[in-house]
C-alpha positions in Angstrom: 2.4 3.6 -3.3 4.5 0.4 -3.7 7.5 0.5 -6.0 8.0 -2.4 -8.4 11.5 -4.0 -8.4 13.3 -6.8 -10.1 15.4 -9.4 -8.3 18.0 -11.1 -10.5 20.4 -14.0 -9.7 21.9 -16.7 -11.8 19.6 -16.8 -14.9 16.5 -15.9 -12.9 14.4 -12.8 -12.6 11.6 -12.3 -10.0 9.3 -9.4 -9.6 8.6 -7.8 -6.2 7.3 -4.6 -4.6 8.8 -2.3 -2.0 6.2 -0.8 0.4 6.0 3.0 1.1 7.2 2.7 4.7 10.3 4.2 6.3 12.4 1.1 5.7 11.2 0.7 2.2 11.9 4.3 1.3 15.5 3.9 2.6 16.0 0.7 0.6 14.7 2.4 -2.6 17.3 5.1 -2.1 20.1 2.4 -2.2 18.9 0.8 -5.5 20.4 -0.8 -7.5 21.9 -3.2 -4.9 24.4 -5.8 -6.0 26.0 -8.3 -3.6 26.8 -12.0 -3.0 24.1 -14.4 -1.7 24.2 -16.0 1.7 21.7 -18.7 2.6 20.1 -19.6 6.0 17.6 -22.3 5.4 15.0 -20.9 2.9 16.2 -17.3 3.4 18.6 -15.3 1.1 20.4 -12.5 2.8 23.2 -10.1 2.0 24.9 -7.2 3.6 24.0 -3.6 2.7 26.7 -0.9 2.5 24.6 1.8 4.1 22.5 2.0 7.3 18.7 1.7 6.9 16.0 3.3 9.1 13.6 0.9 10.7 9.9 1.5 11.5 9.0 -1.6 13.5 10.3 -5.2 13.7 8.6 -8.6 13.7 9.7 -12.0 15.2 8.1 -13.9 12.3 7.4 -13.2 8.7 5.4 -14.6 5.8 6.6 -16.5 2.7 7.8 -14.0 0.1 8.5 -11.1 2.6 11.4 -8.8 1.9 12.9 -7.6 5.2 15.8 -5.6 6.7 17.7 -7.4 9.5 19.0 -4.6 11.7 21.3 -6.8 13.7 23.3 -7.8 10.6 22.6 -4.7 8.4 21.3 -7.1 5.8 18.4 -7.4 3.3 16.5 -10.7 3.6 14.3 -12.6 1.2 12.2 -15.2 2.9 10.9 -18.1 0.7 10.4 -20.8 3.4 11.4 -22.1 6.8 14.7 -21.1 8.5 16.7 -23.0 11.1 14.9 -20.9 13.7 11.4 -21.7 12.5 8.9 -23.4 14.8 6.3 -25.5 13.1 5.2 -23.8 9.9 6.1 -20.3 10.9 9.0 -18.5 9.2 11.3 -17.1 11.9 14.3 -14.9 11.2 17.4 -15.1 13.4 16.3 -12.0 15.2 13.5 -9.4 14.6 13.3 -7.9 11.1 11.6 -4.9 9.5 9.4 -6.0 6.6 9.5 -3.6 3.7 8.2 -5.5 0.7 6.9 -8.7 -0.9 7.9 -11.0 -3.8 5.1 -11.0 -6.3 6.7 -13.4 -8.7 7.5 -17.2 -8.5 9.1 -18.0 -5.1 10.1 -21.5 -6.2 13.1 -20.1 -8.2 14.8 -19.0 -4.9 15.3 -22.7 -4.2 17.9 -22.6 -7.0 20.0 -19.9 -5.3 23.6 -20.7 -4.5 25.7 -19.2 -1.8 28.2 -16.8 -3.2 26.4 -16.1 -6.5 25.6 -12.5 -7.4 22.2 -11.0 -6.7 21.0 -7.7 -8.1 18.0 -5.7 -6.9 16.8 -2.9 -9.2 
């Protein structure tokens, strides 16, 4: 059963769900997560302090996907194209494990600023 979470940054709050898969369960065990935002195109990412187990990885994702990037040990929030995207697809820097989905308004992520605090709870 998916777990509801809240993503907060600047003065914005967005609802999301974490799936009941191996990666999602590991992420839930780390909550709350607080870190500084890094941006790569229309992707927010930030380093996680602990290692996370990965089920399977994908080369492309959907708008709103929450994913774990094993190569960088980072959580990612995809809200549009990245520098690696081809056409309309959303492509991470390298394969990621999708573990959730933003259910709230994705447009607020366009207001994210590198270095600002993000909280996942």
